[in-house]
N, C-alpha and C positions, 0 to 999 in steps of 0.2 A: 421173194426179195423185191421184185419189181413193184408188187403190191404195197410193200412197206414204204418204199421210196415215194410212191404216189401219195400215200397217206401223209408222209412228212411234208411233201410239197404243199399239201392242202391246208396245213396249219398256218394261219395268218398271224404275223408278228404285229402287236399293237403299235400304232404310230406314236411318235413323240408327243404330239399334242394330246393324244388320249391319256398318256401317262402323266403329263404335266398338269393337266387341268385340276385333278384333286389336290396335288401338291401346292399349286398356285392358290387355290381356294383356302387351303390350310394356312399358308403364310399370310394371306390377306386377313384372315381371322385373328391371327396372332398380333399382327400390326395394329388392328383395331383395338385389341385388348390392351396393348401397351399404351396406345394413345389415350385410353380411357382411365389410366391410372392417374390419380390427382398428383400434382406437383407437391414436393415437400414444403411445408410451411417454414420459412426462414426464421420464424419466431420460436420454433420448437426444434429445428434441426441443429444439432450440436456442432459448434465450430472449434471449441477448445474446452477440454475437460480437465480442470485442475482440482479435482477432489483431493482433499477435504475442504478446500478454500472456496472455489467458485466454479461455475460453468458459464461459458460464453456461447451464445447462439449466433447463427449466421446473420440474423438481423441486427446484431450488435447488442442485443439485450444481455444483461449480465445478471445471473442469479447467484447470490452469495449464500454459502452454506454455513457460515458462522459469523459471529461478530455483528449481527444486525440488530440485536435487541438493544433498545435505548432506555437508559435510566434517566428519569427527569431530575432536573436540578432542584436543590432545596437543602434543608438541614438534615444531616445524617444522624439518626437516632443513636447510633453506637458511639460515634466519635465527637459529635457536636459540631463538626465542620459544616460550614454553609457554602453552597456552590450556586453559581448563576451563569447563564449563557449570554454571551455578548457577540455582536457582529463587528468584525474588524474592517471588512470591506464589503459594503452592500452590493456593489457592482459585480464582484466576482463570487460573492457568497461566502467568503472566508470568515470563519467563526472560531470561537474558543469557549471553553468553560473555565471560569475562575473559581478558586477555592480559598477560603479564609478560615483560619481556626476560630473556635468559639471563644467568646469573652476576651477579645483583644481590646485593650484600652485605646481610646481615640487618639489618632495620630501616632501611635507607636509604630516604628519602622521595623519591618521584618525582611529577612532574606527573600529573594524572588527566584522561583524555579520555573523555567519554561520547559514543559514536558511535551514530547512528540510521540504519540502512541505507536506501538509496533503493530505487526500484522502482515508482514511480507509485502508491503506497499499496496496490498489489494483488499484487505479486510480490516474490520474494526473502525472505530471512530473515537473522537474525544468524549463521546457520550455513551460508550459501551460499558456494560456492567462491570467487566473485569478491571477496566482502567479507572472507572469511577471509584470502585471499592479500594483499589490500590492508593489512589491519590487522597481519598479521605483519611486513610491510615497514615500515609506519609505526612500530610499537612498537620494532623493532630500530634504526631510524635515529634516532629521537628520544629513546629512553630513557624511555618513559612507560609507565604502566599504563593499559590501555584497558578500558572496559565497553561492549560492543556489545549494544544492547537489541533483544530479539525481540518487537516489538509486534504486535498483532492486525491482520490484513489485511482490507481491503474486497474483495469486496462482502459477505462473510459478516458482517463487523464494520464497518459504515459509520462514517465519521467522525462524532463526535469520539473514537471509541474509541482510535485511535492516539495522539492527544494525551493522553488519559486514562491510557494505558499508560506513556507516556514520562515523565509527571510523577512518579508514585510511583517509577519506576526511578531517576530523578535523585535523589529523596529517599533511596532505599535506598543509593545510592552514597555520598552525603554521610555518612549515618549509619554506614555500614560503615567509613569512613576514620577514625573515632574510635578511641581506644585500647581502647574496650570493644566495638568492632564485632565482629560474628559471622563476618565473612568475613576470613580471615587475610591474604590477599594485599593487600586494601585497608587493613586495620588496621595492617599492618606497613609498607606502602610508599606508601599513598595520601596525597597532600598536598593538602588542600582549599584551601590558599592559592594553589594553581596548578591551578585547575579550569577545564576547557575543554569546550565542546560543539561537536562537529564532525560534519558530515553532508553528503550529496549528494542532489540531486534532491528527491524527496518527503521524504526524511529531513531535508533542510535546512529544508523547510517546518515539519516537526515540531520541529526544533531551535530554529528562530526562535520558534515558539509558546511552548515551555517556557522559553526564555531571557527573553523579554519578560514572561512570567508571573512568573518569579523576580524580575525588576526591579520589578514592581508589588507582589507579595505576599511577597517573600522566599523563600529556598529551603526546600523541604520538608526536614525533618530538622534544621533550625535549626543551632545551634552557631556562628552568625556567619559561616558559609561563604558565599562569593560566587563567582559565575562570573567568571573573569578574562578570558575571551575566547570568541568564537564564530567558527567557520569554516564558511562556506556554499559548497559546490561545486555549480555549476549548479543553484541553488535553483529549486524547482518552485512558482511562484506564478502567480496570475492576478488580474485585477481583475473588477469587476462586469460589464464588457463584454469580449467576445472581441476580441483584436487580430487583424489580418489573417491572420497565419500560423496562429493557433489555429483559424480557420474552415476551414482545409484540412488540418489535422493531427488525425486522429481521437483520438490519444492525448492531445493537448493541449487539444482543444476540446470540441465538443458531444457526441460519442459517449460519452465517459467520464462525462458527466453522467448517463447512464442507469444507472450503477452507484451513483449517489448519492455520488460521491466529490468531483467538482470543485465541485458546488454548495456543499458544506460548506466547501471551501477559500475560496470566494468570500464566502459569507454569514457565516462565523465567523472573521473575520480575527484574527490574534494581537493581543494587547494592545500598543499602541504605547508604547514607552518610549524617548525619545531616548538614544542610546548614549553621548553625550558627558557625560551626568550619571549618576554612580554613584548607584544607588538600590536599596534592598532587597537582593536577592540577586545583583545585577550589579555587579561591582566596577570595570570598566574600559571603555575605548572601543575596544578592539582587536577589530574585526569584519571580518576579511579575508573576501572572497568571490570565488569564481571567476565567469567570465562566465555570465550568466544566460540566454543565448539558447537556444532549442530549434529545431533544424532551420533554417529560413529566417527565424527571428524576430529576427535581430540588428537589423533596421531598426525593430523595434517598441520597443526599449529606450528 
């Protein structure tokens, strides 16, 4: 027994520094490995993913996933409608595409439709294929001259920029329809006694905003012109609280709030002007609208 105890006493316990040295070396190696990992490139690191519409990166770069293809202006072979692009404000870059039906007699006056494209405030343009095809068909069928406004898109230009682009574009259209107007298509053929604003989706929201503003303040450009009617197709609206379908639809509900788009739609509602009372720059009560549901939201209406 004494021999066993002697053997136990002879066993040396390693000192703390002896045990710590390999561990310290290992941690140091891990730290060096972490430091050697390259930092994420903010131009490729995703900040906000709103597929199927767009992806925004930490650098601020926006990659749109739809509505970017541009159709050049010219004469449409199917409808005979001619289009051209104009600059409304060179300083801000505000532009529009004009449409004129084929074979219009000189100086014949036509109704004017100001169109503001849809796209959730974030995609498409006045030059997109889908909107160009639609307006060629509309102008040919109805015998009107159309002004398609190319407003600034979010998230690079959060609301109210789109509203603030559409308002001077409407004023430019009215002023250009006068005999002294600088745009010959509108000066020769635009009839502001038959002025309409028509749009779909987010564009319908913008159209409602500028139309109600005209009802309150009068049309920019003056001259006594008034909006004779407004057409809203699947208008993109929401209230202060999300309805049930919006809570499950990223494009209609909370996720797009991250782009500072829908909050503005909620917090900066258009000026309310009862359509049945002609006031300011709104001349009539003709306000046709398409169904306003999105996805499964019909029950919310």
